[in-house]
C-alpha positions as CSV (number, residue, x, y, z in Angstrom):
1,M,22.5,17.0,-35.6
2,C,27.2,13.0,-37.6
3,I,24.4,11.2,-35.9
4,F,24.6,9.2,-34.7
5,E,22.7,12.3,-32.0
6,P,22.2,14.6,-34.4
7,S,21.1,12.7,-31.3
8,D,22.9,12.9,-30.8
9,K,24.1,20.2,-24.7
10,V,27.5,26.8,-26.8
11,V,27.4,30.9,-26.2
12,L,23.8,32.3,-25.5
13,A,22.1,28.9,-25.3
14,R,18.6,28.5,-26.3
15,I,16.3,25.5,-25.9
16,S,13.5,25.6,-28.3
17,S,10.2,23.9,-27.5
18,M,7.9,24.3,-30.4
19,A,4.3,23.2,-30.5
20,A,3.3,21.8,-33.9
21,A,0.4,20.0,-35.4
22,P,0.8,16.2,-35.3
23,R,2.6,15.0,-38.4
24,V,3.6,11.9,-40.2
25,N,6.8,11.4,-42.1
26,K,5.4,9.5,-45.2
27,A,8.8,8.9,-46.7
28,P,11.4,7.0,-44.7
29,R,13.7,9.3,-42.7
30,L,16.0,8.9,-39.7
31,S,18.6,11.0,-38.0
32,A,22.2,9.7,-38.0
33,N,21.9,9.0,-34.3
34,E,18.7,7.1,-34.8
35,L,20.3,5.0,-37.5
36,A,23.4,4.3,-35.4
37,N,21.1,3.3,-32.5
38,Y,19.0,1.1,-34.9
39,M,22.1,-0.8,-36.0
40,M,22.7,-1.8,-32.3
41,A,19.1,-2.3,-31.2
42,T,17.0,-5.4,-30.5
43,D,14.0,-6.1,-32.7
44,Q,11.7,-4.4,-30.2
45,G,14.0,-1.5,-29.9
46,R,14.2,-1.1,-33.7
47,L,10.4,-1.0,-34.0
48,G,10.3,1.8,-31.4
49,I,12.9,3.8,-33.2
50,L,11.0,3.5,-36.5
51,K,7.7,4.5,-34.9
52,R,9.2,7.6,-33.2
53,A,10.8,8.5,-36.6
54,K,7.6,8.1,-38.6
55,F,5.4,9.8,-36.0
56,P,7.7,12.4,-34.4
57,S,6.8,14.2,-31.2
58,T,5.0,17.5,-31.7
59,S,7.4,19.1,-29.2
60,T,11.0,19.4,-30.2
61,V,13.7,20.2,-27.6
62,I,17.1,21.3,-28.9
63,R,19.8,20.6,-26.4
64,Y,23.5,21.4,-26.4
65,K,22.9,23.9,-29.2
66,D,25.0,26.7,-27.8
67,V,27.8,24.7,-26.3
68,R,28.1,22.9,-29.7
69,S,28.8,26.3,-31.3
70,V,31.5,27.1,-28.7
71,I,33.3,23.8,-29.2
72,N,33.2,24.1,-33.0
73,K,34.8,27.6,-32.8
74,F,37.4,26.4,-30.2
75,L,38.5,23.4,-32.3
76,S,38.6,25.2,-35.6
77,D,40.8,28.0,-34.1
78,R,44.4,27.1,-34.6
79,T,45.4,28.6,-31.3
80,R,42.9,26.5,-29.4
81,N,42.7,29.3,-26.8
82,I,41.3,27.7,-23.6
83,D,39.9,31.1,-22.5
84,R,37.1,30.6,-25.0
85,L,36.0,27.5,-23.0
86,L,36.4,29.2,-19.6
87,D,34.4,32.2,-20.7
88,A,31.6,30.0,-21.9
89,E,31.7,28.0,-18.7
90,Q,31.2,31.1,-16.7
91,M,28.3,32.2,-18.8
92,F,26.6,28.8,-18.4
93,E,27.2,28.8,-14.7
94,Q,25.4,32.2,-14.5
95,R,22.5,30.8,-16.4
96,M,22.3,27.8,-14.0
97,E,21.5,30.3,-11.2
98,D,19.3,32.7,-13.2
99,P,15.7,32.4,-11.9
100,A,14.5,34.1,-15.1
101,V,15.3,31.1,-17.3
102,S,13.3,27.8,-17.5
103,S,14.3,24.7,-15.7
104,L,15.1,23.1,-19.0
105,M,17.6,25.9,-19.9
106,Q,19.1,25.6,-16.4
107,D,19.6,21.8,-16.9
108,D,21.0,22.4,-20.4
109,A,23.5,24.9,-18.9
110,S,24.6,22.5,-16.2
111,N,25.2,19.7,-18.8
112,S,27.0,22.2,-21.0
113,V,29.5,23.0,-18.2
114,E,30.3,19.3,-18.0
115,V,30.7,19.1,-21.8
116,L,33.2,22.1,-21.7
117,K,35.2,20.4,-19.0
118,S,35.3,17.2,-20.9
119,I,36.4,18.8,-24.2
120,A,39.2,20.6,-22.3
121,R,40.4,17.2,-21.0
122,M,40.5,16.0,-24.6
123,S,42.8,18.8,-25.8
124,N,45.9,16.6,-26.1
125,K,44.0,13.8,-27.9
126,L,42.5,16.3,-30.4
127,S,45.7,18.3,-31.0
128,A,46.8,16.1,-33.9
129,Y,43.8,17.0,-36.0
130,D,43.3,20.1,-38.2
131,F,39.7,21.2,-37.9
132,H,37.9,23.7,-40.0
133,P,34.4,25.1,-40.0
134,S,31.9,23.0,-41.9
135,P,29.5,24.3,-44.5
136,K,26.3,25.7,-43.0
137,N,24.1,24.1,-45.6
138,Q,24.6,20.4,-46.0
139,S,22.4,18.1,-48.1
140,H,20.7,15.1,-46.5
141,L,22.4,11.7,-46.9
142,V,20.3,9.2,-48.8
143,I,21.0,5.5,-48.2
144,S,18.8,3.0,-50.1
145,N,15.9,5.5,-50.3
146,V,16.1,6.4,-46.6
147,R,16.8,10.1,-45.9
148,V,19.4,10.4,-43.1
149,S,19.8,13.7,-41.3
150,V,23.5,14.0,-40.6
151,Y,25.3,17.2,-40.0
152,A,29.1,17.4,-39.9
153,D,30.2,19.8,-37.2
154,L,33.7,20.3,-38.5
155,I,35.8,19.5,-41.6
156,V,39.0,17.6,-40.8
157,E,42.0,17.9,-43.0
158,G,45.5,16.4,-42.9
159,L,48.3,14.7,-44.8
160,I,48.6,10.9,-45.1
161,K,51.9,9.8,-46.7
162,G,52.3,13.3,-48.1
163,V,48.9,13.4,-49.7
164,K,46.3,15.9,-48.6
165,Q,43.1,14.1,-47.4
166,R,39.9,15.2,-45.7
167,G,37.0,14.0,-43.6
168,A,34.6,15.4,-41.1
169,A,33.8,15.3,-37.4
170,I,30.5,15.0,-35.6
171,L,30.2,15.9,-31.9
172,R,28.4,13.4,-29.6
173,M,27.5,14.8,-26.2
174,T,25.2,12.3,-24.6
175,Q,26.0,11.5,-21.0
176,D,28.4,8.6,-20.3
177,N,26.5,5.9,-18.4
178,S,28.6,3.1,-19.7
179,E,29.7,1.5,-16.4
180,T,29.9,-2.1,-17.5
181,E,32.1,-3.6,-20.2
182,A,29.0,-4.5,-22.3
183,A,27.8,-0.8,-22.1
184,K,31.3,0.4,-23.0
185,S,31.4,-1.9,-26.0
186,K,28.0,-0.8,-27.2
187,R,29.0,2.9,-26.9
188,R,32.1,2.1,-28.9
189,E,30.1,0.4,-31.6
190,M,27.7,3.3,-31.7
191,G,30.7,5.6,-32.2
192,L,32.0,3.5,-35.1
193,F,28.6,3.3,-36.8
194,A,28.2,7.1,-36.4
195,A,31.7,7.6,-37.9
196,T,30.8,5.2,-40.8
197,I,27.6,7.1,-41.5
198,L,29.5,10.3,-41.5
199,R,32.0,8.9,-44.0
200,M,29.1,8.1,-46.3
201,H,27.8,11.6,-45.8
202,V,31.3,13.1,-46.7
203,D,31.5,10.8,-49.8
204,Q,28.0,11.9,-51.0
205,N,27.9,15.6,-50.0
206,L,31.3,17.0,-48.8
207,S,34.2,15.3,-50.5
208,G,35.3,18.2,-52.8
209,D,38.5,17.6,-54.8
210,D,40.4,15.9,-52.0
211,L,40.7,12.2,-51.2
212,V,38.5,11.1,-48.3
213,S,40.2,9.3,-45.4
214,N,38.5,7.0,-42.9
215,K,40.9,8.3,-40.3
216,F,39.6,11.8,-40.7
217,C,35.9,10.8,-40.5
218,M,35.3,10.7,-36.8
219,S,32.7,10.7,-34.1
220,I,34.0,12.6,-31.1
221,D,32.4,11.2,-28.0
222,I,33.0,14.1,-25.6
223,Q,31.5,12.8,-22.4
224,C,33.6,9.6,-22.5
225,G,36.7,11.4,-24.0
226,E,37.1,9.1,-27.0
227,V,37.5,9.7,-30.8
228,F,36.1,7.0,-33.0
229,S,37.3,7.1,-36.6
230,A,35.6,5.1,-39.4
231,P,37.4,1.7,-39.4
232,P,40.1,1.2,-42.1
233,Q,38.3,-1.9,-43.5
234,N,34.8,-0.4,-43.6
235,A,33.2,-1.9,-46.7
236,T,31.2,-4.6,-44.8
237,R,29.9,-2.1,-42.2
238,Q,28.7,0.2,-45.0
239,K,27.0,-2.6,-46.9
240,N,25.3,-3.6,-43.7
241,I,24.0,-0.1,-43.2
242,E,22.8,0.0,-46.8
243,A,21.0,-3.4,-46.4
244,V,19.3,-2.2,-43.2
245,C,18.1,1.0,-44.9
246,Q,16.7,-1.0,-47.8
247,M,14.7,-3.0,-45.3
248,I,13.6,0.1,-43.5
249,A,12.4,1.6,-46.8
250,S,10.3,-1.4,-47.6
251,Y,8.9,-1.7,-44.1
252,W,8.1,2.0,-43.7
253,P,4.6,2.1,-45.3
254,S,3.3,-0.6,-42.8
255,I,4.5,1.1,-39.6
256,T,1.6,2.2,-37.5
257,R,1.3,4.0,-34.2
């Protein structure tokens, strides 16, 4: 849901489309992906993000749900058995051709196949990290009175100078449309903001007794094959996020449709 999202395409996939009564989020709340997008958006883009967050759609479509579960299990298995990915890929390919499933589910299955191929290509890049299942129940991150929905997909542990440290990983699966250098730079900044928000989530909700390392707080951008860790010198970026959230909280009551 890390998120920046979770924005923000695993076994027995299900896309849920749930009709609900129109609602208004009276208290300021964003997903991690919305907040990361907000940090990069123009003024007009920011207003759109806040309007959609305050007046969310009555129809919610959950994408990548099943493939996310497969990848979490694959990465947290010390053997990293590639057969797990191949079996899931075959299952999604069958779903793509199943006339009994909806077009949305077929589209999700097609995108899930691409995600599985991408994570397989990242095996060497991710081999240095020790991943573990994350807690199922995670509290919301609160930044300057804004509730941020961020969910760590995996816990990351390792040794730095002989000292055990930890962090978390969030999987980002949005399609890679970054053809220009400007688009690639924006996607990288999005990854860094998502990793920073995740670091704040770990500090507030998941730190435990171990030291928290920026290196192990990461946004894994599967479609472009990159791992973005929270920058070593991250204090300014965190303060900028806190300041932005303070502005969002003060502006929230005046947001209209």
